[in-house]
C-alpha positions, 0 to 999 in steps of 0.5 A: 162087090158086096150088097154090105160095100154098096149099102155103106157107099149109097149111105154115105152118098145120102148122109152127105147130100143131106148134111149139104141140104141141111147147111144150106137151108140153114143159110137161105132161112136166116133172117137178114136186114138191109139198112138204109139211111137218108136225111130228109126234112119235114115242116108242118103246113096250117092244118097241122100236117107234116110235108116233106121239104127238099133238104136244103137246111138243118133246120128241121132236118131228121135222120131217116133209117129204113129197116127192110127184113130181106131174109126169110125169119121174123126179125124183131129190132129193139134199138139204134145205136151209134159209136162214137170214134173216141167214147169216153167208156164202155157205155158210150154207145149213141143211142138214136131211137128206142124202139118201145113197142119192139116191132117185129119185121116179118119177110119182106116188110119194113120200118123207118127209124127217126132221130131228131138229134142230126147234128148233134150224133154227128158233131159228136163223130160216129165211127159206126152206126147200127141197129139191134134187134132181139137176139142181141146181134148188130146189123151195122149201116154200110160205111158208104151210107155215114160218109154220104151222111156227113157230107151232107151235113157238112154241106147244110153247115157251111149253106146255113152259116154262109147265109148268116154272114149275108143276112143284114 
């Protein structure tokens, strides 16, 4: 084999390995968000501090969305929205929380978004819920979280309506 052929084969192998490494690094270095939806209930004590209570009724219940950046690149969270089952127009997304100060999440940083319109949101019947970052990308809440929250709210509604029927 002649030297130009050996150098050509070596160059092709090196270029292929470099391209593969660059693709791998690009996927590894991208930003990723992990979203976790929970229902929490708070009451104010005599001093005025909010204390977390067990969720046993709808009064004072809030929807909390935990956002964690699990990727390496920073992500700026700008909004939290939901998509109703039967939208009336293209702008029918439900706005839960518009982040005014635009929270920048570096690697492993987290923030919590709160919506006090819990009952209204799930009365409208949500199909999807998502967070928007500064680039316009939508990060969706897993559907199993939405189903679990909807079931929990239905249990709370039935417990609230059952209590009202037994009051003197």
